[in-house]
N, C-alpha and C positions, 0 to 999 in steps of 0.2 A: 445772667451771664455766668458761665462756669469760671473757676479760678484760672484755668489755663488761657481762656479767651481774654479774661481781664488782664492777666499778665502780659499777653501779647499786645493788647491795646495800649498799655502803658509804654511798652517798648516802642510801639509805632509812633506815639505822640512825641517821645523823646527824639526819635529819628526825624520826625517832621521839623522839630526845632533845629536840629543839627543841619538838616537839609536847607532850611531857610537862611541860616546865618553863614554856613560854610560853603555849601554848594552854590546857592544863588547869590548870597550876600557878597562874597569876594568878587564875583564877576560883575555885580552891579557897581561896586566901588571902583572897578577898573573901567567902567563905561562899556563893558562888553568885550574889552580887548583880551582879557584872560581866556575867555571861552573861545574866541576866534583863534588865538594862538594855540590853545590846547587842541582844538579840533583839527588844526593843520598839521600837527605832529604825527609822524608815522609810528606804527607799531612794529617792533622788531621781531623777526623770527630768530630766536636765540638758540644756537645749537650747542648742546652740552653732552659730553661723554662721561658716563658714570661707571666706575669699575668697583666691584665688591666681591669678597671671597665666598660668600654664601649664596650667590645668585645661581639659580638652577642652570645646569649646562645646556639643557634643551631650549632655554630662552636666551641663549647668548646672542647678542646683537639686536635684541628687541628694540624697536623704535616707537617711542611714545610721544604723541602730541599732547602736551599738558596745557590746558586752557584754564583760566580762573579769573574771577572778579571783573567781568564785563560791565556790571552795574548799568544795565540798560535803563535809561531814564533821561533826565535833563542833560547829562554830559555825554550820553552815548545813545544815538538813535538806533533803532532796530536795523536800519539799512547799513549803517557803519559797522555794526556788530557782525552782520552777515559778510561784509567785505573783509573783515578781520579773519573770520573763519575760513574764507576762501584762500587766504594766504597759505594755509596748510596743504592745499591740494598738491602742489608740486613736491612736497616733502614725502609723500606716500608713506604715512605712518602705518604701523601694524595695528595700533589701537589708539583711540582718542579718549583722554581722561579729562573731565571737567570737575574742578574742585570747588565749584559753587559761586554764590553771589552773581547769578545771571541777571537778576533784577536788582534795582537800587532801592526804591521805596515802594511806589505803587506797582503792583504786578501788571505788566503790559501783556499784549498778545505776543507770546514768544514762539508760537508754532513755526513761523517761517525761519527763525533762527535755528531751532532744533532740526528742522528739515535740512538746512544747509550743512549742519554737522553730519547728519546721516548720509547726505549726498557725497561726502568724502569717501565713503565705502571702505573704511578700514577693515581688513579681513578678520580682525579679532574683536571688532565691535566698538560701540560708543557707550561710555559710562559717565554717570553724574552723581555727585553728592550735593546736598543743599547746604548753603551758607547761611549766616545769620540774617543777611538782608533778604534772602529768598523767603525767610520765615516771617518777615515783618508784616506783610500784607496777607498773602495767601500761599503758604508753602505747598499745600496740597495741590493747588492749581498749577504751580510751577512743575511739580512732579508729574501731574496728569498730562500736561502738554508735552513734556519730554517723552514720556512713555508712549503717547499717541503717535509721536514722530518716529519711534523705533529706538529710543535711547533707554538703556537699562539704568534705573535709579536705584542706588544701593542705600538702604536705610538700616544701618546696624546689622548688615548681613553680607553674604558673599555670593559670588557666582562662579561657576566653572566655565572655562573657555576651552574649547577643543578646535584646533585648526590644523588639518592635516595630521602630522605626527606630533604636533605640539599641543600640550595642555597646560593650563595655568589657572590659579585661583586668585580672583581679585575681590577685595573687600572694601566696603565703604561705610562711613558712619555719618549720622546726622550731626548738625551743628551742636557742639558742646563748648561751653564757655571756659570751664576750669579743667585743670589736669585730672581731677578726680572724676568729673563727668565724662571726660574723654576715655578714661580707663574703663568705666562701666560699659560704654558703647563699644569699645574695641573688644572687650571680653565677650560681649554678646555676639559680635560678628565672628569671633573665633570659635563659637560653639560647634560649628559645622566642620571644623578642622583647620589645618594650617593655611596661611594666606601668603601669597608671593608679593602682591602689591596692595597697599592700603591707601585709599583716598580719604583724607580728613581735611576739611576746610581749615580747621585750627591746627597749627603746627604743635600746639602744646601736648598733643597726644603722642608725640614721637618717642619719648623716653620709654613709655609703657609698651609701645609697639615694638621697639627694639628689644626690650626685656622679654617679650613674648616670642621673639625670634622671627619677626616679619622683616624680610630683607630690605624692602623699599617702601617708603611712605612719601606721598605727594600731597602738598598743602598749598594754600594761598593765604588770603585774609589780611595779611599785613600791608600789602601794597609796597613793601620796602620803605614805608614812610612817605613815599612819593618825592621827598626832598632828601638828597644825600650829599655827603661831603665829597668834593671832587677828588678823583684819583685815589679813592679808598676802596678796599675790598668790600664785598657784600656784607660781611659781618659788622661793618661800621656804619651801615645806613642809619641816618640820624634820627628821623622822626618815628621810628618804630622801636624806641627804647624799652617799651613795656613788653617786648617780645625778645626772649633770649636768642631765638632763631628767626631772623626777620627776612632773609633773602639768600638764595643760593643753596649750596650743598653743605650738609652737616653729617658728621659721623657719630655713632654711639656703638662701640664694639664693632661688630661686623655689619651692622645695619646702616642704611643711609636715608637721609631726608632731603628732599628738594623742595624749597619754598620759592614759588614764582612771585614776582612783583605784580603780576596781573596785567590784563589788557585794558582795563578801565580805570576809573578814578573816583574818589570821594569829593575832591575839590579840583578846580580847573588849573592845576599847576603841577608839573613834574620838573625836577631839576636833578641832573646827574643820575636819574633813575627812570630810564625810558620804559614805556609800556611794552609788554612782550607777550609772545606765545613761545613756550619752551619746547624745543624738539630734543628729546632725550634719547640717547643710544646707550643701552645697558649691556655691559659685558661682565663676564666672570674673570677674576684675576686677583 
């Protein structure tokens, strides 16, 4: 076994333990009530307007459907994930951006889910970056299923989008745990030129993205802690204290970061932090 595979196996075993105690264990202690209540909760379509001074004029009014952290597995069936994706249809986004953790632990058959994303037919395309959970079992298979359905997977690279008279550069980076690793991945994606939108599962890459002049970064990963203090702004979400930027909109100079709390969960409980799909409208100002 090579070192990378061995390292991946170690992470997988740790994730299995977390899954046993946190994902399944809490539900068993509740006699199944936690999961029943969690499954009955709706996913919000949250509409957010973002204005920034360095946003390209030709992209003024761009509508982005931002999906993240579905965690298909014990807490999210593939059928429910598809229902969540279909919530976007009436929003008519220009582009669909998925910032990872599609799978939770074991990589399931995700083809139907990715096809549901493509069926939205956003005129500027579907894009995905992998999260840390996607990498636990078989990240390559997650990427292959997405690409087979027609979704562009960005792996420390960027793509050019041309739609009518509008053009845009979108970049994406693989999962990176530390800010230093995020910097390396972002620099690699920028080798081909400037980027308008960066997809990064980990929000810890934002400062470097802003320093490199990227106007907008989209991230997930934190879940907003899943448990938040009532009537507090996003920045005070309680159980994501190890992240400086845990949910909502952040500024660094002229650049912006939006961190979604995600559509799925790591444990079957959300309080004052409802699952969401974010519909972002981006304007210059």
